[in-house]
FIDRENTOR-934555 format. One record per residue: residue in one letter; x, y, z of N, C-alpha, C in turn. Coordinates in steps of 0.02 Angstrom, whole numbers, plus 50000, padded with zeros to 5 digits. Layout:
N
aXYZXYZXYZ;...
! end
This chain:
282
x563905383657150564085378557241563395377157259;x562935381657264562015379357285562035373457250;x562185374257190561715368157142562015361257154;x562805361057170563235355357177562955351457250;x562975356357310562545355457369561845349057372;x561515352957322560675351857308560925345057269;x561185342957218561345338257188561485332357220;x562095333357287562465330357330561585327057371;x561375330857405560725329657454560235325557397;x560155326357330559695323557303560015317457287;x560495317357283560685307957277560835306157322;x560905308257405561025306457454560315302257480;x559885306857466559045304757468558805300257433;x558965300357375558905293857342559285286457365;x559915286657370560215281457399559835278757469;x559635284257510559105281757567558605276857537;x558285280257522557595279257462557865270857435;x558215269457423558425263557373558545258857429;x558915261457486559035255457513558415252957576;x557975259757604557175256557624556885252857581;x556875253557521556485250157473556815241657463;x557475241157468557725234157448557755230857531;x557785235357588557515232257646556865228057666;x556385231657630555915230757642555755224257609;x556025222557562555825214757525556385209257547;x556895211057572557505208357597557335201857630;x557455195957602557205189857657556465185457622;x556315191257584555475190057558555505183857515;x555985182157484556225176757433556765171757426;x556835168157396557345161557385557565164257330;x558295168957310558435170457256558555164257210;x558315163457134558415159757083558685160357041;x559125158157000559485159856941558985158756877;x558865166356845558465166456788558785159956717;x558265156956691558445152656627558785156856556;x559155157556520559065160356451559165156356412;x558435153256398558265148756346558555151656270;x558745145456226558915146256142558425145156121;x557905149056071557515147756043557825146455970;x557875138355956558205139655906557805140455816;x557105140455838556725142955771556845149855761;x556955156055795557155160455809557925164455814;x558245159655831559035161355840559155168155901;x558625166655954558525171055983558605168156074;x558815171456114558665169856189558035171456213;x557755168556261556925167856288557255168256356;x557085174756403557055175856459556425177556491;x556365174456540555565177056576555485183256611;x555085186056579554985193956587555155199556546;x555615197756493555955200556444555935198056373;x555795203556341555805202156268556365198056244;x556165192356187556735189056161557305191856126;x557965191956123558545195356103558925189856071;x559375191056025559775189155980560315190256010;x560445192856047561175193256069561255196056159;x561545192456206561735195856271562495196956271;x562505203856315563205203856328563195204956392;x563675203056414563865202656515564665198556526;x564535197156583565025192156601564885185756633;x565365179956598565295174256614565695172156693;x565195172056738565585171756805565815164756820;x565475160456787565735153156812565435149756742;x565805144556739565465139456671565825129156693;x565265128056669565495118956672565445116456601;x565695110056590565745105456544565325099756570;x564845098956564564335093556585564015088556511;x563815081956554563555078956501562925078656532;x562225076756496561635073656519561155070056467;x560875064156486560595061456452559765060056483;x559275062056436558555063156438558515055156399;x558095054356410557785046856347557175050256313;x557455053256238557245058256210557135051056158;x556315049556132556085046256083555755047556032;x555935043656001555375046755928554585044455945;x554415042555974553935042156018553895046856078;x553625052556058553705056256121553055054556170;x552615052656149552375047856236552665043156256;x553035040856245553515036156265554095040456309;x554165045256287554715048656309554385053456371;x553825055056380553535058556417553565054856484;x553255047956446553025043356519553885042856546;x554325040756519555025040456532555235046756589;x555055052356552555315059056602555055057556660;x554365057656656554035057856713554235052456765;x554525046656766554755043156813555465046656841;x555725051256810556315054756841556135060156861;x555555062156879555115068056891555675074556845;x555445072356797556045079256733556705079956741;x557065073356788557625075456791558255069856739;x558745072756714559115068356682559065061056709;x559135055356659559215048956712560015048056709;x560495051156674561045050656697561365057456677;x561895059656712562185065956700562785065456741;x563435070856709564085070556721564045080156716;x564285079256777564715087556790565425089156779;x565595084056762566395084156738566565080156664;x566065078156642566195075556568566605068056587;x566565066656642567195058356658566655053756674;x566125055256743565995050556770565165052356788;x564655049456751564045050856760563675047856842;x563065052856839562785050656911561955046856865;x561705041756919561195040656897560545043456932;x560155046156898559585046956932559235040056968;x558825042057026558405036057064557525036157028;x557635031356974556935028056950556555022656976;x556075023856973555485019556997555355015256949;x555885009656943555495006456873555035000456895;x554984998356946554504993856992553664996056977;x553845004056961552915004156960552535003956853;x553055001256845552925002356773553004995256752;x552644994556690552564988056652552554988956583;x552364983556533552644983956470553114986856427;x552874991656375553324996156327553754999056371;x553495002756419553775009456481554465004656510;x554204998456526554774995456582555264991656510;x555244991056471555594987056416556204991856414;x556074999856396556365006056379556775005756435;x556405008156495556795005956566557515001656568;x557234994256569557724990156551558494991756496;x558314992656442558774994456384559144999056409;x559055005156428559285010156458559875008256506;x559475003756552560005000756605560404998556599;x560404993556550560694988456520561504992156482;x561184997556447561625001356403562085005456451;x561815007156491562145011656540562505007356590;x562355002856596562784996456641563434994456583;x563334994856515564114993456482564594998556492;x564345003756511564935007856493565285010556576;x564955006356626565075007456693564905015056712;x564525019056693564595025456689565105030856691;x565555028256659566305030656631565965033056569;x566085041956556565725044356520566055043256442;x566855041356431567115041256381566925032756330;x566765028356374566275021656366565675019856360;x565205025156366564575024756383564355024656299;x563805018756287563615017956192562995024156195;x562925027856251562525034156238562905040056224;x563535040756241564015045856231564205045556149;x564315039156111564465038756053564035041156007;x564255042955940563995045055879563575039055853;x562805042955832562425037455804562015033255855;x562055034655936561645033155973560985034455991;x560825041755950560135041355948559725036155900;x560025032255883559525026355818559215023055896;x559655020655948559355018255995558515019156021;x558465025256005557775025856031557225031955969;x557245027855900557105027255831557085032955808;x557645037955826557895043355811558355041955757;x558405047055697558725045355622559265050155642;x560035049055607560425052655608561195049455655;x561685055455670562285051855691562345055755769;x561925060355784561925061955843562115057455904;x562145060455955562295055456021561645057356076;x561215052456098560925054056140560925056456221;x561525055456222561865059056284562255065156260;x562045070856274562305077156261563065081656306;x563485082356268563945087056296563715093956279;x563805099356329563755104456345564075109456380;x563975115456372564185120056415563785123956442;x563735125056503563305126256553563615134756572;x563515139656558563775146156589563225149556642;x563445152256703563395156656726563295164956710;x562975167856681562935173556663562645177756678;x563045185856687562905191656712562955197256682;x562175199456670562135208156657561945210756707;x562665216856725562825220056788562225222356791;x561765225156740561185229956744560605227056768;x560665218756794560195215156808560425211956884;x559975211356925559955210256999560275201657008;x559935197456979560365191456970560625187256888;x561245183056892561345182556834560895175356811;x560875173556747560525168456728561025164556720;x560585158156696561045150656679560945149856576;x561455150856552561345149056483561795143056456;x561465137856421561705132256412561915131956335;x562355129456321562665131756256562515123956235;x562345123456171562075114156129562925113856110;x562915107656106563445103956057563815105456004;x563115109755968563455111955923564025119255918;x563845123055985564435126155997564915126856027;x564895119456068565495118456105566175122556076;x566325120256011566945120955979567095127955978;x566765132855973566475139955980566775142556041;x566505140256109566465140556160567225138656180;x567475131156165568315131856178568595136956147;x568415136756090568975141156048569195149156068;x568445151956110568355158756117568955157456215;x568805152156237569285151956297569915153456305;x570095147856234570735146256202570955154256192;x570525157356155570815163856154571015169156204;x570475168556243570605172556313571285170956348;x571395164756351571875161956380572575165756319;x572565164056283573195167256232573185174056257;x572705178856269572725186356291572835185656353;x573035181956393572975183156470572645186356519;x571805183356488571095186356512570685178756532;x570245183856561569905176356600569115178556598;x568765175156577568015175156546567705178756610;x567725179356663567385181156737567715190256747;x568055189856706568445197456706568455202756630;x567975199856591567845203256527567145202356535;x566995208456473566335209656456566245203256376;x565625200656371565735194756323564975195956286;x565025195056227564275195856184564455190256149;x563775185556183563365179456147562995181556105;x562985177156022562395180155990562245174155955;x561805174355940561405167255910561375168455834;x561725163555790561625162155715561325158455699;x560775157955646560345151655627560775147555583;x560635142955581560855136555532560425132955517;x560375130055456560075126355398560705121355382;x560305113855422560695108055370560055102855357;x559945103955292559505099055261558655100255305;x558435096955346557855098755353557885101955434;x558395101455459558565103055524558745111155527;x558405112455565558605122255601558785122455646;x559225126755669559425126855742560005134755740;x560105135655816560575142155816561305139455862;x561765143755820562455142355852562485146655893;x562995147155930563085153855991563905154655951;x564005163255946564465167455925564675170155980;x565385169256000565635174456077566115178256047;x566045183356061566465191456057566805195756106;x567375194756124567665198556177567545207356171;x567165210556226567125215856205567455221956256;x567745220056324568255224856345568195221356412;x568765225456434568775222356527568435225056575;x568085222356625567665225356663568335230456713;x567855234256723568345237656781568165238456867;x568325244456881568365243256950567685243956998;x567195248356955566515248656979566145240156966;x566355236556941565935230656923566445226556969;x566945225256985567315221857032567015224957090;x566815229457109566335232257172565655228357190;x565455227257151564785226357137564815217157152;x565405215657127565475207057120565575207657193;x565935210957228565975210257304565525212757356;x565145216357335564405217657389564025212357430;x564055214257485563875209757527562985206857501;x562695202757524562085199257491561935193857560;x561425194057573561205189257625560705183557581;x560855177057599560435171157571560445167957630;x559765163957633559615159457699559885162157750;x560115168657780560235170857829561025171457834;x561435168057777562115167857768562315173757737;x562645178557753563075183857718563585181557675;x563495182857606564275182957561564115186257531;x564715186357483564915193157446564485190357361;x564295193557332563815194057279564075187657238;x564615185957208564855182457196565035177057202;x565045174857267565105171257309564405166257298;x564015171957338563295169457324562995164857261;x563235169257206562925166157149563455161257130;x563775160357129564225154257111564105149157163;x563745148257209563645143357254562925141557225;x562635145557201561885143957180562045140157119;x562525141757065562545138457010562765133256999;x563355130357057563635124357067563055118357109;x562635120257155562265118457179561655117057144;x561435120657069560925119157028560995113356970;x560465108657009560705102556952560165102956891;x560695100956837560205101956761559515097956772;x558945102556750558255099756739558265102856648;x557565098956648557335097456584557245105356542;x557285112256618557165116556565557945121156530;x558475117756581559085119856554559225115756470;x558915108456466559035105756415558745106956359;x558035108756372557665111956305557885116056250;x558195120656292558455128156240559215123556221;x559595119256236560235117756221560065110756159;x559575109056166559655102556130559565104256043;x559765100456007559765102155948559665095755900;x559795089255912559805084155879559265079555880;x558905082955902557965077055921557555077055847;x557125081055871556695082955816556955086955757;x557025085755700557465089455665557055094555619;x556505094955634555995101155629555935105755675;x556045104055727555905109455792556195106655854;x556905105755840557465103855890557285107355969;x556655111355981556565115456058555975111056073;x555785103656034555135100956046555485093956079;x555195093256153555705086156188555245080056144;
! end
């Protein structure tokens, strides 16, 4: 009995210490979602501050179908100049794969080949009226407009996931490349068939190396591991404060995810149809 009381007292003291330490750093930073980038050359996830991993297991809290267009040229110097005009944002992106949103580009500040490239891009986007299914850049083979070879689309359809390992404080963003879309859609359909949802189960995402001719890349495999339990649900509902507003953990993280625009860091890990020898290189 005395041992049980001692253990309870020790647990209580540790809980109090944890709260003091957490409060000491409260509101000292703005939470940021961590990027889990896919390194195609090694078929691994690269997460800042952690060793590379060939697989991750956790919960898909939220997910989006997205399209994103960066002007990636065979002439990489040209691509970098155009990327600088958009402050490393996509020239056009879609949060629903239906209608695109244009970035503000200061084309008046450039001339010569760069201006010609911007004009070409604008003209092509105008042809489709920013409707994804009508856009020339969403068609297979559109990479050739940028001096690249192959049948790839220069505007990529992606699956962007808010992925959470409960042993880690903040979730991460995992952007699945076009080569993994069928796997993701099939996995989600199988969960539907089993009357489960991705944000109520543990999912393992593993990366498998693929080699097609001179192109090497990784594709994702998804596997159901188990249902989540009540302890995980309580963690999801635990209150947290962001910018002075208290929300449940899950609500706060989904809001961050929904409001975070696609950036070049998301795209580099998911892009596979550009540089055939090094798909991670812009």
